[in-house]
C-alpha positions as CSV (number, residue, x, y, z in Angstrom):
1,M,0.0,0.0,0.0
2,L,1.2,3.5,-0.8
3,Y,1.7,5.7,2.2
4,A,1.4,9.3,1.3
5,Y,0.7,11.8,4.0
6,T,0.1,15.0,2.1
7,I,-1.3,17.4,4.7
8,S,0.6,20.7,4.9
9,A,2.0,21.5,8.3
10,R,1.5,25.3,7.9
11,Y,-2.0,25.3,9.5
12,P,-2.7,23.7,12.9
13,Q,-5.9,21.9,11.6
14,K,-3.9,20.2,8.9
15,G,-1.7,18.6,11.6
16,I,-4.8,17.0,13.0
17,A,-5.7,15.6,9.6
18,L,-2.1,14.3,9.3
19,K,-2.3,12.6,12.6
20,Y,-5.6,11.0,11.7
21,L,-4.3,9.7,8.4
22,Y,-1.2,8.4,10.0
23,H,-3.1,6.4,12.7
24,M,-5.7,5.3,10.1
25,R,-3.0,3.7,7.9
26,K,-1.1,2.2,10.8
27,A,-4.3,0.7,12.4
28,S,-4.3,-2.1,9.8
29,E,-0.7,-3.3,10.0
30,G,1.8,-4.5,12.6
31,N,1.1,-6.6,15.6
32,K,-2.2,-6.7,17.4
33,F,-1.1,-4.4,20.3
34,M,0.0,-1.7,17.9
35,Q,-3.2,-2.0,15.9
36,L,-5.2,-1.5,19.0
37,Y,-3.1,1.5,20.0
38,H,-3.6,3.2,16.6
39,R,-7.4,2.5,16.7
40,F,-7.6,4.0,20.1
41,R,-5.8,7.1,18.9
42,L,-8.3,7.3,16.0
43,C,-11.2,7.3,18.4
44,C,-9.6,10.2,20.4
45,I,-9.0,12.3,17.3
46,R,-12.5,11.4,15.9
47,R,-14.2,12.8,19.1
48,H,-12.4,16.2,18.5
49,T,-12.8,16.5,14.7
50,H,-15.8,14.4,13.9
51,L,-13.8,12.8,11.1
52,E,-15.6,9.6,10.4
53,I,-13.2,7.7,8.2
54,P,-12.9,4.0,9.2
55,W,-9.5,2.6,9.6
56,N,-10.3,-0.2,7.1
57,A,-11.5,2.1,4.3
58,K,-10.0,1.5,0.9
59,I,-8.3,4.8,0.2
60,G,-5.4,5.4,-2.3
61,G,-2.3,7.5,-1.7
62,G,-2.4,11.3,-1.8
63,L,-5.6,11.8,0.2
64,Y,-5.8,15.5,1.1
65,I,-8.2,16.7,3.7
66,G,-8.7,20.5,3.2
67,H,-10.4,21.3,6.5
68,P,-10.5,18.3,8.8
69,Y,-13.9,18.6,10.4
70,N,-17.2,16.8,9.9
71,I,-16.2,14.5,7.1
72,T,-17.9,11.1,6.8
73,I,-16.8,8.2,4.6
74,N,-18.5,4.9,4.6
75,A,-16.3,1.8,5.2
76,G,-17.5,0.3,1.9
77,A,-16.5,3.3,-0.3
78,V,-13.4,3.1,-2.5
79,L,-11.3,6.2,-3.1
80,G,-8.6,6.4,-5.7
81,K,-5.3,8.4,-5.6
82,N,-5.1,12.2,-5.1
83,V,-8.6,12.7,-3.8
84,N,-9.2,16.1,-2.1
85,I,-12.0,16.2,0.4
86,H,-13.3,19.3,2.2
87,K,-15.3,20.1,5.3
88,G,-18.7,18.5,5.7
89,A,-18.4,16.1,2.8
90,T,-20.3,12.8,3.0
91,I,-19.5,9.7,1.0
92,G,-22.2,7.3,2.0
93,Q,-24.3,4.3,1.4
94,E,-27.8,4.0,-0.1
95,N,-29.8,1.2,1.5
96,R,-32.6,0.6,-1.0
97,G,-33.5,1.0,-4.6
98,S,-31.5,0.4,-7.8
99,R,-28.4,2.3,-6.4
100,K,-28.1,0.3,-3.2
101,G,-24.5,0.3,-2.1
102,T,-21.5,2.6,-1.8
103,P,-19.6,4.8,-4.3
104,V,-16.3,4.1,-6.1
105,I,-14.3,7.3,-6.7
106,G,-11.6,7.5,-9.3
107,N,-8.2,9.3,-9.2
108,C,-7.7,13.1,-9.1
109,V,-11.2,14.0,-7.7
110,W,-11.9,17.2,-5.9
111,I,-14.9,17.1,-3.5
112,G,-16.2,20.5,-2.3
113,I,-17.6,21.6,1.0
114,H,-20.8,19.8,2.1
115,A,-20.9,17.7,-1.1
116,V,-22.8,14.4,-0.7
117,I,-22.0,11.3,-2.8
118,V,-24.3,8.3,-2.2
119,G,-25.2,5.0,-3.7
120,N,-23.6,2.3,-5.9
121,I,-22.2,4.8,-8.4
122,T,-18.9,5.4,-10.1
123,I,-17.1,8.7,-10.2
124,G,-14.5,8.8,-13.0
125,D,-11.0,10.3,-13.0
126,D,-10.4,14.1,-13.1
127,V,-13.8,15.1,-11.7
128,L,-14.6,18.3,-9.8
129,I,-17.6,18.0,-7.5
130,A,-18.8,21.5,-6.6
131,P,-19.7,22.6,-3.0
132,N,-23.2,21.5,-1.9
133,A,-23.6,19.1,-4.8
134,F,-25.7,16.0,-4.3
135,V,-24.3,13.1,-6.5
136,N,-26.4,10.0,-6.9
137,C,-25.6,9.1,-10.5
138,D,-22.6,7.9,-12.4
139,V,-20.2,10.6,-13.4
140,P,-17.9,10.2,-16.4
141,S,-14.2,11.2,-16.3
142,H,-13.2,14.8,-17.1
143,S,-16.4,16.3,-15.7
144,I,-17.7,19.0,-13.3
145,V,-20.7,18.2,-11.2
146,L,-23.0,20.9,-9.9
147,G,-26.2,21.2,-7.9
148,N,-29.1,19.0,-6.7
149,P,-30.0,17.0,-8.8
150,C,-26.5,16.7,-10.2
151,I,-25.8,18.5,-13.4
152,I,-22.8,17.1,-15.2
153,K,-20.7,19.2,-17.6
154,H,-17.9,17.8,-19.6
155,R,-14.6,19.6,-19.3
156,E,-11.0,18.5,-20.1
157,N,-8.6,19.0,-17.1
158,A,-11.5,19.7,-14.8
159,T,-9.4,19.6,-11.7
160,E,-6.4,21.5,-13.0
161,G,-5.3,23.9,-10.2
162,Y,-7.5,22.2,-7.6
163,I,-5.7,19.0,-6.6
164,N,-3.2,19.6,-3.8
165,H,-0.1,17.5,-3.2
166,R,-0.3,15.0,-6.0
167,V,1.4,11.7,-5.5
């Protein structure tokens, strides 16, 4: 697994995200005692920041948390490399209907403030999800997603200038 901790140390809240990502990655490796220690540390940080990212989530390298508060990611969701997530974003599960399940998110995806992504959908590579967007349909690569219901606009290099600390 690729370990890339790409949170900038310039801002104090970024240090919290860095600690969370470190303990999240370490909670699934090593001996049982160390795994328990790292899971305990995750619980402590979670209480302070309300980061709900499970230690066993499938997340690629280069995850960037822009403002590490109130972010929820379902354990079944799959995130690719170089995903940027911002405050209040939710990546969740839909429990009924044709989209029952959790999302799969590609590489180089920027998820804005308070965006919601739910259901068994696929988000392609190089996608920008605007703040407050509600995404419950498949999104092709090289797109921008706006609003509720989601409006998809094709654009080459949609995340150019938005993705921080690429791996």
